[in-house]
C-alpha positions in Angstrom: 91.5 52.2 50.6 92.1 50.4 53.8 93.0 53.4 56.4 96.1 52.1 59.1 96.1 53.2 62.0 98.1 56.3 61.3 95.7 57.2 58.4 92.8 57.2 61.0 94.5 59.1 63.7 95.5 62.1 61.0 91.7 62.1 60.5 91.0 62.1 64.0 93.5 65.0 64.5 91.8 67.2 61.2 88.6 65.4 60.7 86.7 67.1 57.4 83.9 69.5 58.1 81.3 67.3 56.1 81.4 65.0 59.8 80.3 68.6 62.0 77.0 68.2 63.2 74.0 70.3 61.9 71.4 72.1 63.3 67.8 72.5 63.0 67.3 76.3 61.9 63.6 77.3 63.2 61.9 79.7 60.7 59.2 81.2 62.2 56.4 82.2 60.4 58.4 82.4 58.2 59.3 85.5 58.9 63.4 85.9 57.8 65.4 88.9 56.8 68.4 88.0 54.3 70.6 89.9 56.5 69.9 88.1 59.6 70.0 84.5 57.7 73.8 85.6 56.9 74.4 86.6 60.6 73.1 83.5 61.9 75.1 80.8 59.2 78.0 82.8 59.7 77.7 82.5 63.5 77.3 78.7 63.1 80.1 78.1 60.6 82.4 80.5 63.2 81.9 77.8 65.7 82.2 74.7 63.7 78.5 73.6 62.8 78.4 72.1 59.8 75.0 72.8 57.9 71.6 73.4 58.4 67.9 71.4 57.9 65.3 74.5 57.8 62.4 74.1 59.2 59.5 76.3 59.1 57.3 76.2 62.4 54.8 78.5 63.7 54.8 82.0 63.8 55.8 84.8 66.3 55.0 87.6 64.7 52.9 89.3 61.9 53.7 87.2 59.1 53.8 89.6 55.8 55.7 86.8 53.4 54.0 83.3 54.1 55.1 80.0 53.1 54.9 79.5 49.6 54.9 82.9 48.6 57.6 84.4 46.1 59.2 86.4 49.7 59.4 83.1 51.3 61.4 81.4 48.4 63.6 84.2 47.8 64.3 84.2 51.5 65.1 80.0 51.0 67.5 81.0 47.8 69.3 83.5 49.5 70.4 80.9 52.5 71.1 78.0 50.5 73.1 80.7 48.6 75.1 81.9 51.9 75.4 78.2 52.7 77.2 77.6 49.9 79.6 80.2 50.2 80.7 79.2 53.6 80.7 75.3 52.4 77.8 74.7 54.9 75.4 71.4 54.2 72.0 72.8 53.3 69.2 70.9 53.9 65.1 71.3 53.4 62.3 70.1 54.9 59.4 68.9 52.6 56.6 70.2 54.8 56.0 72.6 57.8 55.4 71.3 61.6 54.0 67.8 61.6 53.3 66.0 59.5 53.1 66.9 55.9 49.6 68.5 54.5 48.6 71.7 54.1 45.6 73.6 52.5 46.2 71.9 49.0 45.6 68.5 50.7 41.5 67.9 49.8 39.5 65.0 51.7 40.0 62.4 48.8 43.8 62.8 49.8 43.5 63.5 53.7 44.3 60.8 57.0 41.6 58.7 57.8 41.1 56.0 60.8 39.1 53.2 61.6 36.7 54.0 64.0 34.5 51.3 65.9 30.7 52.0 67.1 29.2 49.0 69.1 26.0 49.2 70.6 22.8 47.0 71.3 20.3 46.5 68.8 16.3 46.2 68.5 14.9 43.0 67.3 13.2 44.8 64.3 15.1 44.7 61.1 17.0 48.4 60.8 19.0 50.1 58.0 22.9 51.6 59.2 24.6 54.4 56.8 27.0 57.1 57.1 27.5 58.6 60.6 27.2 62.3 61.3 30.9 63.4 60.2 31.7 64.6 56.9 33.1 62.0 54.5 32.6 59.3 56.8 32.4 56.1 54.8 31.0 52.5 56.6 32.9 49.9 55.9 31.9 46.8 57.8 28.9 45.7 59.9 28.6 42.5 62.7 26.1 41.3 64.3 26.5 39.5 67.5 24.2 37.6 70.0 24.0 38.6 73.6 23.4 42.5 74.8 26.8 44.4 75.4 27.1 43.2 79.4 26.9 39.4 77.9 28.0 39.4 74.3 29.4 36.2 72.1 32.3 36.2 70.0 30.3 34.7 67.4 29.7 38.0 65.1 28.1 37.8 61.8 29.0 39.7 58.8 26.1 42.0 57.7 26.1 43.0 53.8 26.8 46.4 52.8 25.2 47.9 49.5 25.7 51.0 48.1 27.3 52.4 51.5 24.3 51.0 53.8 24.1 47.8 55.8 20.5 46.2 56.0 20.4 44.9 59.5 18.0 41.7 59.4 15.7 40.8 62.5 16.9 39.4 65.6 15.8 36.9 68.0 16.5 37.7 71.1 19.5 40.8 72.6 21.9 41.2 70.2 24.4 44.0 69.2 26.2 45.4 66.4 29.7 46.6 65.8 30.1 49.0 63.1 33.5 50.3 61.8 33.6 53.8 59.6 36.2 54.8 57.8 36.8 58.2 59.0 39.0 61.5 58.1 41.1 61.7 61.2 40.5 65.6 61.1 44.7 65.9 62.2 45.4 69.3 60.5 49.8 70.2 60.2 50.5 70.5 63.9 53.1 73.5 64.1 51.6 75.0 60.9 53.7 78.4 59.6 51.4 80.9 58.1 50.2 79.4 54.9 50.0 75.7 55.4 47.8 75.2 57.8 45.3 72.4 56.3 44.8 68.5 56.7 47.6 65.9 57.2 47.8 64.0 53.9 46.9 59.8 54.0 50.7 58.3 53.9 49.3 55.4 52.7 47.9 56.7 49.4 50.8 57.7 46.4 48.1 60.0 44.9 48.2 61.9 48.1 52.1 62.2 48.3 52.2 63.2 45.4 49.6 66.2 45.4 51.8 67.3 48.2 55.1 67.1 46.6 53.3 69.0 43.6 52.1 71.5 45.5 54.8 72.2 48.2 57.9 70.3 47.1 58.2 70.9 43.4 58.2 75.1 44.5 60.9 74.1 46.6 62.9 72.6 44.6 62.2 75.2 41.6 63.9 77.7 44.5 66.5 75.8 45.3 68.0 73.2 43.0 68.5 69.6 44.4 72.5 70.1 43.8 72.5 72.8 46.1 71.3 70.4 49.1 72.3 68.1 50.8 68.9 66.2 51.1 65.0 67.0 51.6 63.8 65.6 55.2 60.6 64.3 56.4 60.4 64.3 60.4 59.4 61.9 62.6 56.0 60.2 61.6 52.8 61.7 63.8 49.8 61.0 61.6 47.5 60.5 64.6 44.9 57.4 64.4 45.9 57.1 60.8 45.1 53.1 59.9 43.0 53.2 57.1 42.8 53.9 53.6 40.2 53.7 51.4 41.6 50.6 49.0 42.8 48.9 51.8 40.7 45.6 51.5 41.6 45.4 47.8 44.9 45.7 48.7 45.2 43.6 51.6 43.6 40.5 49.7 46.1 40.9 47.3 48.7 40.9 49.6 47.7 38.4 52.5 45.4 36.3 50.2 42.4 36.2 51.6 39.5 38.9 52.3 40.2 40.8 55.7 36.3 42.3 55.7 34.3 39.5 57.4 37.3 39.1 59.6 37.6 42.7 60.6 35.4 42.7 63.8 38.4 40.6 65.3 40.8 44.2 64.7 38.7 45.6 67.8 37.5 42.7 70.1 40.9 41.4 70.3 41.7 37.8 71.8 44.0 35.6 70.5 42.2 34.5 67.6 42.4 37.3 65.7 46.4 38.1 66.0 47.0 36.6 62.6 44.5 39.0 61.0 46.3 42.2 63.0 49.4 41.7 62.6 48.5 40.4 58.7 46.8 44.3 59.1 49.6 46.2 60.3 52.2 44.3 58.0 49.7 45.4 55.0 49.8 49.0 56.4 53.7 49.3 56.7 53.5 48.2 53.3 51.7 50.8 51.4 53.1 53.4 53.4 56.7 52.1 52.2 55.2 52.0 48.4 53.2 55.1 48.6 55.1 57.4 50.6 58.8 56.9 51.6 59.3 55.3 47.8 57.4 58.1 46.2 59.5 60.6 48.0 62.8 59.1 47.4 62.1 58.6 43.7 60.6 62.4 43.3 63.4 63.5 45.0 66.2 61.2 43.1 64.8 62.5 39.6 65.3 66.4 41.1 68.9 65.6 41.9 68.9 64.7 45.7 68.9 62.5 48.4 65.6 61.8 50.6 66.5 61.8 54.5 63.5 60.3 56.9 62.6 59.6 60.6 60.6 56.6 59.6 59.2 55.6 62.9 56.0 56.7 64.6 52.5 56.2 62.7 51.9 54.8 60.2 53.5 51.9 61.5 57.3 52.0 60.2 59.3 48.9 60.6 63.3 49.2 61.0 63.3 47.6 57.5 61.0 50.6 56.1 63.8 52.8 56.1 65.3 50.8 53.1 63.1 52.9 50.6 64.8 55.9 51.6 68.7 57.2 50.8 69.4 58.4 54.5 68.1 57.4 57.6 67.6 59.5 60.8 66.7 58.9 64.1 66.2 60.3 67.9 65.9 60.1 71.3 68.8 59.1 73.5 69.8 55.8 75.5 72.4 53.3 74.8 71.2 50.4 76.8 67.7 50.7 75.2 65.3 50.6 71.7 65.2 54.2 70.8 64.4 55.3 67.5 68.3 56.4 66.9 68.7 52.5 67.6 65.8 51.9 65.3 67.6 53.8 62.3 70.9 52.7 63.5 70.1 49.1 62.5 68.6 49.7 59.2 71.5 51.5 58.4 74.2 48.7 59.7 71.6 46.0 58.0 71.4 47.7 54.9 74.9 48.9 54.1 74.6 52.8 54.9 77.7 54.1 55.9 76.3 57.5 57.5 73.4 57.3 60.0 72.2 61.0 61.5 69.8 61.5 64.7 68.0 64.4 65.7 70.1 65.3 69.0 68.9 67.5 72.0 65.2 67.4 71.2 64.3 67.7 74.9 67.8 68.4 76.3 68.0 69.9 79.7 64.3 71.3 79.7 63.4 74.1 79.8 64.7 76.2 76.7 68.1 77.8 77.5 68.9 75.1 80.3 71.0 73.2 78.3 75.2 73.4 79.2 78.0 72.1 76.8 78.2 69.7 79.1 74.5 68.6 78.4 75.3 68.4 74.8 78.2 66.4 75.0 76.8 63.6 77.1 73.8 63.5 75.2 75.7 62.4 72.2 77.6 59.8 73.7 74.3 58.4 73.9 73.9 58.5 70.4 77.1 57.5 69.6 76.7 54.5 71.6 73.8 53.7 69.7 75.4 53.6 66.3 75.0 57.3 64.9 77.7 59.3 63.4 76.0 62.3 62.1 74.6 64.9 64.8 71.3 66.7 64.0 71.1 69.2 66.6 67.1 70.3 67.6 68.0 73.6 67.6 68.7 76.6 66.0 66.0 79.0 66.6 66.3 82.2 63.8 65.7 85.3 66.0 65.8 88.9 64.6 67.8 91.4 66.5 64.5 94.0 67.3 62.8 90.8 69.0 61.7 91.3 72.3 63.0 90.8 75.2 65.7 87.7 74.9 64.2 86.9 71.4 62.4 84.2 69.7 62.8 80.2 70.6 60.9 77.5 70.1 58.7 76.2 72.4 60.5 73.0 73.3 64.7 73.2 74.1 67.5 73.0 73.3 68.1 76.4 71.9 71.4 75.9 70.9 72.5 79.7 69.5 74.9 82.0 70.3 72.4 84.0 72.6 73.9 81.4 75.3 76.6 82.6 77.5 78.8 79.7 77.5 78.7 79.9 73.7 82.5 80.9 73.7 82.8 76.6 74.6 81.0 75.8 71.2 83.7 75.7 69.0 85.9 73.3 71.6 82.3 71.3 71.6 81.8 70.9 67.8 85.3 69.8 67.3 85.4 67.1 69.6 81.8 65.6 68.1 82.9 66.3 64.5 86.0 64.5 65.6 84.1 61.3 67.1 81.6 61.6 64.2 84.7 61.3 61.7 86.2 58.2 63.6 82.4 56.2 64.1 82.3 56.6 60.4 85.3 54.6 59.4 85.2 50.8 58.6 82.0 49.1 59.6 80.1 48.7 62.8 81.0 45.5 65.0 77.8 44.3 66.8 78.0 40.8 68.0 74.5 40.6 68.7 71.1 40.9 66.8 67.9 41.5 68.7 64.9 40.2 66.8 61.9 42.2 67.0 59.2 40.4 66.8 56.7 42.4 64.8 53.9 39.9 64.4 53.6 39.6 68.6 53.9 43.0 68.8 50.8 43.3 66.6 48.3 42.1 69.2 48.5 45.0 71.1 49.5 47.4 68.8 46.6 50.3 68.0 44.2 52.1 68.7 41.3 49.7 68.8 43.5 47.7 71.4 43.9 50.8 73.7 47.5 51.0 72.6 49.5 52.9 70.4 49.4 52.6 66.4 53.4 53.4 66.7 55.4 50.2 66.2 58.4 51.6 67.5 57.0 52.9 70.5 55.0 49.5 71.3 58.1 47.3 70.4 59.9 49.4 73.2 57.0 48.9 75.9 56.8 45.2 74.8 60.4 44.2 75.1 61.1 46.6 78.0 65.0 47.8 78.9 65.3 44.6 80.3 66.7 42.7 77.6 68.4 44.9 75.9 70.7 46.3 79.0 71.3 42.5 79.6 73.0 42.5 75.8 75.1 45.2 76.9 75.7 44.0 80.5 77.3 41.1 78.8 79.5 43.1 77.0 77.9 43.0 73.5 76.5 45.3 71.1 73.4 44.7 69.4 71.5 45.6 66.3 67.8 45.3 66.0 66.4 42.7 63.6 63.3 42.2 61.8 62.1 39.2 59.5 62.6 41.5 56.2 66.0 41.8 57.2 67.0 38.4 57.3 66.7 38.3 53.9 70.4 40.3 53.8 72.2 38.9 56.7 74.0 36.0 55.5 73.9 32.9 58.0 76.6 33.0 60.9 77.7 36.6 60.4 76.8 37.4 64.3 77.4 35.8 67.0 74.4 35.8 68.5 70.7 36.1 67.8 68.4 37.1 70.8 64.8 36.4 70.4 62.6 37.8 73.3 58.8 36.9 74.1 58.4 35.6 70.3 55.7 33.3 69.8 54.2 34.2 66.1 57.7 34.1 63.9 57.5 33.7 60.1 58.9 29.7 59.2 61.2 31.9 57.0 62.7 33.4 59.9 63.1 30.5 61.7 64.7 28.6 59.1 66.9 31.0 58.7 67.8 31.1 62.6 68.3 27.6 62.5 70.6 27.8 58.9 72.0 30.7 61.8 73.0 27.9 64.4 74.1 25.4 61.5 77.1 28.4 60.5 78.0 28.8 64.2 75.9 31.3 65.6 74.2 31.0 69.1 70.2 32.0 69.0 68.9 33.0 72.7 65.2 32.7 73.6 64.1 34.6 76.5 60.6 33.7 77.3 59.9 32.5 74.0 57.7 29.7 72.5 58.6 30.0 69.0 60.3 26.5 68.3 64.0 27.0 66.6 66.0 23.4 66.7 69.4 24.1 68.6 68.4 27.4 70.1 69.1 27.9 73.8 66.4 29.2 76.5 66.9 31.0 79.5 64.7 34.3 81.1 65.4 38.0 81.1 67.3 37.5 84.4 69.5 34.4 82.9 70.4 36.0 79.8 74.0 38.2 80.9 75.4 35.2 82.2 74.2 33.0 79.4 75.5 35.5 76.7 78.8 35.5 78.5 79.3 32.1 78.7 78.0 31.0 75.2 79.7 34.4 73.2 82.3 36.0 75.7 82.1 39.9 75.7 83.4 42.0 73.0 85.5 43.9 75.4 86.0 42.6 78.8 85.1 45.4 81.7 86.6 45.1 85.2 84.7 46.1 87.5 81.5 46.2 85.4 80.1 49.3 85.1 76.4 49.6 83.3 77.0 53.4 83.0 80.3 52.4 80.7 79.3 52.2 77.1 81.1 50.6 74.4 81.0 51.4 71.0 83.2 49.2 67.9 84.1 49.7 64.8 86.6 47.8 62.6 88.7 49.6 59.8 90.4 46.6 58.4 92.5 45.7 60.7 92.4 48.3 63.2 89.8 47.9 65.7 88.3 50.8 67.1 86.5 51.3 70.0 84.5 54.1 71.9 84.0 54.1 75.6 82.1 56.5 77.5 81.1 57.1 81.0 76.8 58.4 80.5 76.9 59.1 84.1 77.9 61.2 87.1 80.6 58.9 88.6 83.6 57.7 88.1 85.0 54.6 86.6 89.1 53.2 87.1 90.4 49.7 85.7 90.8 47.4 83.0 89.5 46.9 79.9 90.9 43.8 77.6 89.5 43.9 74.1 88.6 40.3 72.2 91.0 41.4 69.9 94.8 41.0 70.8 97.6 42.9 69.6 99.5 46.3 70.6 96.8 49.6 71.2 97.2 52.9 71.7 94.6 55.2 73.7 93.6 58.7 71.9 91.4 61.7 73.5 88.7 62.8 71.4 88.8 65.9 73.8 92.9 66.7 73.1 93.0 64.4 70.1 96.4 63.6 71.5 97.5 59.7 72.3 97.6 59.2 76.1 98.8 55.9 76.4 99.9 52.5 74.4 100.8 49.3 75.1 99.9 45.7 74.4 96.3 44.3 74.8 97.8 40.8 76.5 98.4 43.7 79.5 95.0 45.2 79.6 94.3 48.6 79.3 94.1 50.7 82.1 91.6 53.5 82.5 90.2 56.4 84.2 87.3 57.9 83.0 85.3 60.9 85.1 81.6 61.6 84.6 80.4 61.9 80.8 84.4 61.5 79.5 85.5 59.7 76.4 88.3 57.5 75.0 89.2 56.0 72.3 91.0 52.6 72.3 92.7 51.4 68.6 94.1 47.6 68.5 96.1 46.7 65.6 98.6 43.9 64.9 102.5 44.3 65.0 103.9 46.0 62.4 101.0 48.4 61.7 101.9 51.6 60.7 101.0 53.5 64.3 101.4 57.4 65.4 104.5 57.9 67.8 102.5 58.3 70.9 102.9 61.2 73.9 103.7 59.2 76.4 104.0 55.3 75.9 105.0 54.7 79.3 101.2 54.5 80.6 97.7 53.6 79.4 96.1 55.4 81.9 93.9 58.3 80.8 93.0 60.5 83.9 89.8 62.6 85.1 91.9 64.9 86.8 95.8 65.0 88.3 95.6 64.4 92.4 97.0 67.5 94.0 97.7 65.7 97.1 101.0 65.6 98.4 101.6 67.9 95.1 103.1 71.6 95.8 100.2 74.6 95.6 101.0 77.7 94.8 100.0 80.5 96.9 97.3 83.1 95.4 96.6 86.6 96.4 92.2 87.7 97.1 90.6 87.2 94.8 88.5 89.9 92.9 85.1 89.5 90.4 84.0 92.3 87.9 80.9 91.9 85.8 81.2 94.0 82.7 82.8 97.3 82.5 81.9 97.1 86.3 84.9 97.8 89.1 86.2 94.4 90.6 85.3 94.1 94.1 86.4 91.4 96.6 85.0 88.4 96.2 85.2 85.0 98.5 85.4 81.5 97.2 83.4 79.4 96.0 80.8 82.5 94.8 77.3 81.1 93.4 75.7 84.2 91.4 72.0 83.3 92.8 73.0 83.6 96.4 73.2 87.5 95.9 70.2 89.6 95.0 72.2 91.4 92.6 73.3 89.2 90.0 70.8 86.0 91.0 68.9 86.4 87.9 72.6 87.5 86.1 73.1 85.6 82.4 76.7 86.5 81.1 80.0 86.5 82.0 82.2 87.1 85.5 85.7 87.9 85.7 87.6 86.3 89.0 91.2 87.7 89.2 93.8 87.2 91.1 97.8 86.9 91.7 100.5 84.4 92.3 104.3 84.9 92.7 106.7 82.0 91.6 110.1 81.6 92.9 111.5 80.2 89.8 110.4 79.1 86.3 107.9 75.9 86.9 105.1 74.3 84.8 102.1 74.9 86.6 98.3 73.2 86.2 94.9 74.9 87.3 92.8 72.5 88.9 89.3 73.4 89.6 88.2 70.0 91.5 85.5 67.5 90.7 81.9 67.6 90.2 79.4 65.9 92.4 76.7 63.9 91.1 73.3 65.3 91.9 69.4 63.9 91.5 68.7 62.1 87.9 65.7 65.3 87.3 62.4 64.1 85.3 62.7 60.7 84.4 60.6 59.0 81.2 57.3 61.6 80.5 55.9 64.3 82.0 53.7 66.5 80.1 54.7 67.6 77.0 58.6 67.1 77.8 60.0 63.9 76.4 63.3 62.0 77.3 64.8 65.0 78.8 68.8 64.2 78.7 70.5 66.5 81.7 74.0 65.9 83.0 73.5 64.8 86.5 76.2 66.8 88.2 77.3 69.8 89.9 79.8 71.3 88.4 82.8 73.0 90.1 82.1 76.0 87.4 78.8 76.8 86.5 78.8 76.6 83.5 82.2 77.6 81.6 85.5 79.2 82.5 87.8 80.7 80.0 91.2 81.0 81.3 94.0 83.6 80.8 97.4 84.0 82.7 99.0 87.5 82.0 96.4 88.3 79.4 97.2 85.3 77.6 94.3 82.7 77.0 95.4 79.1 78.6 92.4 77.4 78.5 88.6 76.9 78.9 87.0 74.0 81.2 83.3 72.6 80.4 83.1 69.5 81.2 85.6 66.9 83.3 88.4 67.2 83.8 88.0 70.5 85.2 92.0 71.4 84.9 93.8 73.7 82.8 97.5 73.2 81.7 99.0 76.6 82.3 102.7 75.5 80.8 105.9 76.7 81.9 105.4 80.2 83.9 108.2 82.2 84.4 109.6 83.2 87.8 108.3 86.8 89.0 104.7 87.8 89.4 101.8 86.8 87.7 97.8 87.6 87.2 95.2 84.3 86.4 91.8 85.5 85.4 88.9 83.0 84.8 85.9 84.3 82.7 82.9 82.3 83.6 80.0 82.1 82.3 76.3 80.5 82.8 73.3 79.6 80.8 70.5 82.1 79.6 68.1 80.8 82.1 68.7 83.1 85.1 67.6 86.3 82.5 64.9 84.1 81.2 63.0 83.5 84.6 62.6 87.2 84.6 62.0 88.0 81.0 58.2 88.9 80.8 58.1 89.5 76.9 57.9 85.9 76.0 54.7 85.9 77.3 53.6 88.9 75.9 54.5 87.9 72.7 52.8 84.2 73.1 49.6 86.0 73.7 49.6 88.6 70.9 50.7 85.9 68.5 47.9 83.7 69.5 45.2 86.5 69.4 46.5 86.7 66.1 47.0 83.2 64.4 45.0 80.7 67.3 46.7 78.2 69.7 49.8 76.7 67.4 52.1 76.2 70.8 52.7 75.7 74.2 55.7 77.6 75.7 57.5 74.3 77.6 58.0 74.7 81.7 59.2 78.4 81.8 58.1 78.8 85.4 61.5 76.4 86.3 63.8 78.5 84.3 65.9 78.9 87.2 65.1 75.9 89.3 68.1 74.6 90.8 70.4 76.6 88.6 74.2 76.9 90.2 76.1 80.0 88.3 79.5 81.5 89.2 83.0 80.1 90.3 81.6 77.3 92.7 84.7 76.3 93.7 88.6 77.5 94.9 91.0 76.7 92.0 94.2 75.2 93.0 97.7 76.0 91.2 99.7 73.0 91.2 103.1 72.6 90.8 104.5 70.1 88.3 
């Protein structure tokens, strides 16, 4: 059934719970109790969280029921039963920590890598056998004239028989290059007790099946598939894994030639080896798809459940590798970049999935307990703008009520549970996210541009032998850079990623433009498809590329945005242009739905014009109200504050429309302008902490400036009185936020791409407002305004309960260090707490403004 704009609005106002954000639920040890599992699930349900993904990680206590024990499975089933009772989705992870493996993985099934040894050789004949590590296998050996300092590139293979290479006598200086297949030695990272052991070989079906039999089957015996939303595989982190014993034979079958005589080209570099390197990585990707993803999917489907995966990292999964799974998931934020979320969302759009998820808030506002609701909202926008429509928060740490100090939490942020003093704002945040998640699942995603992924070119710099990553996504991001996807965005277009496998599922001409950047080694089938696209009306743009495509336009990175504007035109024109204003477009029948979000700390005022004409409405995802309407030909005037978002819905004349609240204006304002308006004078302000007596206070008031409250994490209540001479409509205005520095950029030590809202807010961090004891509203993001409504003449009491983060108290909590020291002494070093010395750095808590009561 095609939804009308009126249907969409009804779902927008009251979206189904299945669109709500989920949480990764860390079970430490695992050491859990049924009572606490119930309490935490009930706490999640109470604030609108839609489900959990159980992750079993390293211990934080003395574990009595290790992973795989009857007690563990009993707790898992109990949690699943409780989730079912609460109508929460319940997902389980098919392994502990990262990546899959455990004590059941033998050397036969453990991950392997190719290791190279190069040294100068004597003139006399000699033998090369296994090297010094257990499990090493000699794969290939080569001899070349010249020493290490004066090598030639004429490598001659040495015959290997019975695992030994016999090197003949030489006539002068020479060196040998030897390749060994070696167990990587990687053990499961962050393993729960009972899961310690090698990581499995993801290129081996036998290894995958061994893991599923040892761990997966018992999980689904305890919690049947019909109780689960999915079984899950986290990001691929099989470090150094680029070999499996039958790789040469599989390479020969798939690529049509023997790779062993050419194997040295993987190590020595140079353009002559690019074809071999590209073919090698393609073969590895295929083995991973067929022997890991497909095996896990088929096993899961036989057990009545879907298989969900974050398919990127090592092994080198491509965008199209996702098609072998049931559900696709990304992570990483950045709507103008090639993120893992874009990797997964593109696969979903190419292969027809309506819902695609992302691990969200992985490193949000590091360290732990620093994240605010505004941080969570701001990062969520980045995922939405990248095509994601299901959020999986990272995450909720299980913590027993008797845990020392402030309890257990994951070594990496965020720690997103009800210990955060600002938790009173969580229901409003989850309602907001659920509303947008539901809306962005309707219809189909509209992206006018495809950004081609030059996988074969990236292969030339992929792999540890080249001194680079073995992660195809990461290496591709570095190879393309951020300027190319940024230029596509600057041209007013959204984009999906395209690889060579995906051209077979796209009809030529279905996208307005295809961009190829730094593309040189492009398969002939892809070139033929590109030329068919041009014939069907698409524009193909080559950016710093040498591939020959008849009819393509050539430009450089600096000219890409201008070229796209002139050749394609923006999907939604933005005046004035603003790189930080993100746009996502979905088409639902004849209705066009645009999400616009400010992704930075500034304000934007201007006009946008969608390509489609007709009547429009502007919907506010915070209030679910209609805040504007008009005709697209007149333009859509908007005003957005920091990290604000609106939805523009464009339809055809005669469509069924919900009644707008105010059709006289299409402008959404970040805050009412109090200049020139009447203000109500308030009495003196007081503040109280908990049950303490109120004391006078001067606003603005920052807790960290007072020795007595500098480490307070909790709530302080500010109160004043005011008098109205007559009944009037009153608005409480806190004021605007102000920009701050961007904080950490890129990676710093363990810290990944850590998102933070780059503003100083007028409240730190959440303010719940009451008038005469009646709740009037809550503020935690721009606009920092609460409509108090019509108030009668007479005296009134205004209270503002301000709650901050847990960071201030965490900064002086000595119990965490004691706990870590104890578990390290018992179970070894399995994790390192992240940046806790920065817990309260730059924190500002309290009522950081002088609120104004505005009449009218």
